[in-house]
C-alpha positions as CSV (number, residue, x, y, z in Angstrom):
1,M,86.4,-16.7,-21.2
2,D,87.6,-14.6,-18.3
3,I,86.2,-14.9,-14.7
4,N,84.0,-11.8,-15.1
5,S,82.3,-13.1,-18.2
6,L,81.8,-16.4,-16.5
7,L,80.2,-14.8,-13.5
8,L,78.0,-12.6,-15.7
9,L,76.8,-15.7,-17.6
10,T,76.1,-17.5,-14.4
11,E,74.0,-14.6,-13.1
12,I,72.0,-14.5,-16.4
13,I,71.4,-18.3,-16.1
14,L,70.3,-17.9,-12.5
15,L,68.1,-14.9,-13.4
16,V,65.9,-16.8,-15.8
17,P,64.5,-19.3,-13.3
18,T,64.2,-16.5,-10.7
19,L,62.0,-14.5,-13.1
20,L,60.0,-17.6,-13.9
21,L,59.4,-18.2,-10.2
22,L,58.3,-14.6,-9.7
23,V,55.8,-14.9,-12.6
24,L,54.5,-18.2,-11.3
25,G,54.2,-16.7,-7.8
26,R,52.2,-13.8,-9.0
27,R,49.9,-16.1,-11.0
28,E,49.4,-18.3,-7.9
29,E,48.7,-15.2,-5.8
30,K,46.1,-14.0,-8.3
31,G,44.6,-17.5,-8.4
32,R,44.3,-17.6,-4.6
33,S,42.7,-14.1,-4.6
34,L,40.1,-15.2,-7.2
35,L,39.5,-18.4,-5.2
36,L,38.9,-16.4,-2.0
37,Q,36.5,-14.1,-3.8
38,E,34.5,-17.0,-5.0
39,I,34.5,-18.6,-1.6
40,T,33.3,-15.3,-0.1
41,K,30.6,-14.9,-2.8
42,T,29.4,-18.4,-2.1
43,A,29.3,-17.8,1.7
44,K,27.3,-14.7,1.2
45,M,24.9,-16.4,-1.1
46,L,24.4,-19.3,1.5
47,S,23.9,-16.7,4.3
48,R,21.3,-14.9,2.3
49,Q,19.5,-18.2,1.5
50,E,19.7,-19.1,5.1
51,Y,17.9,-15.8,5.9
52,F,15.2,-16.5,3.3
53,G,14.8,-20.0,4.8
54,Y,14.3,-18.6,8.3
55,V,11.7,-16.1,7.1
56,L,9.7,-18.9,5.4
57,L,10.1,-21.2,8.3
58,G,8.8,-18.6,10.7
59,M,5.7,-18.0,8.4
60,Q,5.0,-21.7,8.2
61,T,5.0,-22.0,12.0
62,A,3.3,-18.7,12.9
63,N,0.1,-19.1,14.9
64,K,-0.8,-15.6,16.0
65,S,1.1,-12.7,14.5
66,I,3.9,-11.7,12.0
67,K,5.4,-8.2,12.3
68,G,8.1,-7.2,10.0
69,S,10.2,-4.2,9.1
70,I,11.7,-4.9,5.7
71,K,13.5,-3.3,2.8
72,G,10.6,-3.7,0.4
73,S,12.6,-2.9,-2.8
74,P,11.5,-4.7,-6.0
75,P,13.3,-8.0,-6.7
76,V,16.0,-7.7,-9.4
77,T,17.1,-11.4,-9.6
78,P,15.3,-14.7,-10.2
79,E,16.3,-15.7,-6.6
80,Q,14.7,-12.6,-5.1
81,E,11.5,-13.0,-7.2
82,Q,11.2,-16.6,-6.2
83,F,11.5,-15.6,-2.5
84,V,8.8,-13.0,-2.8
85,H,6.5,-15.6,-4.4
86,K,7.2,-18.0,-1.6
87,V,6.6,-15.4,1.1
88,I,3.2,-14.4,-0.4
89,D,2.2,-18.1,-0.7
90,Q,3.0,-18.6,3.0
91,M,1.2,-15.4,3.9
92,K,-2.0,-16.7,2.3
93,L,-1.7,-20.0,4.0
94,A,-1.1,-18.4,7.4
95,K,-4.0,-16.0,7.0
96,K,-6.4,-18.6,5.6
97,N,-5.6,-21.7,7.7
98,R,-4.4,-20.2,11.0
99,H,-5.9,-16.6,11.0
100,V,-2.5,-15.1,11.6
101,T,-2.3,-11.2,11.8
102,I,0.3,-10.0,9.4
103,Q,1.8,-6.5,9.4
104,Y,4.7,-5.1,7.5
105,L,6.5,-1.7,7.6
106,V,8.4,-0.6,4.5
107,P,10.3,2.6,3.7
108,K,8.1,5.5,2.4
109,A,9.2,5.6,-1.2
110,T,7.4,5.1,-4.5
111,D,9.6,2.3,-5.6
112,R,8.4,0.3,-2.6
113,I,4.7,0.4,-3.6
114,G,5.0,-2.6,-5.9
115,I,6.1,-5.0,-3.1
116,A,3.6,-3.4,-0.7
117,Y,0.8,-4.1,-3.1
118,R,1.9,-7.7,-3.5
119,Y,2.1,-8.2,0.2
120,K,-1.2,-6.6,0.7
121,E,-2.8,-8.9,-1.8
122,G,-1.1,-11.8,0.1
123,G,-3.1,-10.9,3.2
124,A,-0.8,-8.4,5.0
125,E,-1.5,-5.0,6.2
126,V,1.2,-2.7,5.0
127,R,2.2,0.8,6.0
128,F,4.9,3.2,4.9
129,H,7.3,4.9,7.3
130,P,9.6,7.8,6.3
131,S,12.3,7.1,8.9
132,L,13.0,3.5,7.9
133,V,16.5,3.3,6.5
134,A,16.9,0.8,3.6
135,S,20.4,-0.1,4.7
136,D,19.3,-0.8,8.3
137,V,18.6,-4.1,9.9
138,R,15.5,-6.0,8.7
139,Y,13.6,-8.0,11.2
140,T,10.4,-10.2,11.4
141,V,8.9,-11.2,14.7
142,I,6.7,-14.3,14.8
143,D,4.3,-14.9,17.6
144,G,6.2,-12.4,19.9
145,K,9.0,-15.0,20.3
146,Y,10.9,-15.9,17.2
147,N,13.1,-13.2,15.7
148,V,14.4,-13.4,12.2
149,I,17.1,-10.8,11.7
150,G,18.6,-9.8,8.3
151,L,21.8,-7.7,8.1
152,P,22.6,-5.7,5.0
153,S,25.6,-6.8,3.0
154,A,27.0,-3.2,3.0
155,V,26.3,0.1,4.6
156,V,24.7,1.6,1.5
157,E,21.1,2.3,0.5
158,N,19.3,-0.8,-1.0
159,A,22.0,-3.1,0.1
160,H,21.0,-6.8,-0.2
161,T,20.6,-8.9,2.9
162,G,23.9,-10.5,3.5
163,E,23.4,-12.5,6.7
164,G,20.4,-13.9,8.5
165,Y,19.8,-15.2,12.0
166,M,16.9,-16.8,13.8
167,I,16.9,-16.0,17.5
168,V,14.3,-17.4,19.9
169,S,13.9,-14.8,22.6
170,E,10.8,-13.2,24.0
171,G,12.9,-10.3,25.5
172,L,14.5,-9.5,22.1
173,A,11.1,-9.9,20.5
174,E,9.7,-7.3,22.9
175,V,12.3,-4.8,21.9
176,F,11.5,-5.2,18.2
177,V,7.8,-5.2,18.8
178,N,7.9,-2.0,20.8
179,Q,9.9,-0.3,18.1
180,F,7.6,-1.7,15.4
181,D,4.4,-0.6,17.2
182,S,5.7,2.9,17.7
183,R,6.6,3.3,14.0
184,W,3.3,1.5,13.0
185,A,1.3,4.2,14.8
186,E,3.2,6.9,12.9
187,A,3.2,5.3,9.5
188,I,0.8,6.0,6.6
189,G,-1.4,3.2,5.3
190,Y,-1.1,1.7,1.8
191,D,-4.2,3.3,0.3
192,D,-3.5,6.7,1.8
193,Y,0.1,6.7,0.5
194,V,-0.8,5.6,-3.0
195,K,-3.6,8.2,-3.2
196,T,-1.0,10.8,-2.2
197,V,1.4,9.7,-4.9
198,L,-1.4,9.7,-7.5
199,S,-2.5,13.1,-6.3
200,E,1.0,14.5,-6.9
201,I,1.1,12.9,-10.4
202,T,-2.2,14.6,-11.3
203,R,-1.5,17.9,-9.6
204,D,-1.1,19.8,-12.9
205,G,-4.5,18.6,-14.1
206,S,-3.2,16.5,-16.9
207,N,-4.8,13.1,-17.7
208,V,-3.1,10.1,-16.1
209,S,-1.7,7.4,-18.3
210,V,-2.8,4.3,-16.4
211,P,-0.4,2.0,-18.2
212,L,2.5,4.4,-17.5
213,V,1.7,4.7,-13.9
214,S,1.2,1.0,-13.6
215,Q,4.7,0.4,-15.0
216,E,6.2,3.1,-12.8
217,L,4.7,1.9,-9.6
218,R,4.9,-1.8,-10.5
219,V,1.3,-2.5,-9.8
220,P,-1.5,-3.8,-12.1
221,E,-3.5,-1.3,-14.1
222,T,-6.6,-2.5,-12.3
223,E,-5.0,-1.3,-9.0
224,V,-4.2,2.1,-10.5
225,K,-7.8,2.5,-11.7
226,R,-9.1,1.4,-8.3
227,M,-7.0,4.0,-6.4
228,L,-7.9,6.7,-8.9
229,E,-11.6,6.0,-8.6
230,S,-11.2,5.9,-4.8
231,S,-9.5,9.3,-4.8
232,Q,-12.2,10.8,-7.0
233,R,-15.0,9.6,-4.7
234,A,-13.1,11.1,-1.7
235,T,-13.1,14.5,-3.4
């Protein structure tokens, strides 16, 4: 074997472990990437749960008032549904035991009527405002002092709450409350908005399918019938 053949054989022998190292390196890099994704996902989940915890804690300790500007979209996961149940339970307790005034603003959209109805049944007064942006900051002010702030996970419509903070500050609360009160004065009440929606549905004179409307608005059939009867009395 001449020197050139020997060198070529040596290069081939060295090339095999080099390729193996490259393959292993790429697998390790992919593994690290997946690990980072899981860590980020877990961190976001914990931050979201922290926000939910702050909201519930604020409701449990409220003595005078709760004012919130929220996303109000229907829950799509068991976690979100459980949170809504807990919020409504705390509303009822705050209303019944401590006579807390509860007000919520939600975006003016038909898919928010379901949550608005549930919060209303929990003891809150709910109004709809057209300028609320679903991807904007969500906040709840408790007793004009405690501020629970939820930041969206992304700058897109209907983004889930990604991070939550509890800030004790009467000055910050005043800023939020001033904005809230201004929008509250401009907003449309629950009954008036639902009547408007039902009026648009029945504009062509056709009969309303109560079960279909109930499913579409995510409210009980009894609520649809109540609003239809109320609209008929008004006319």
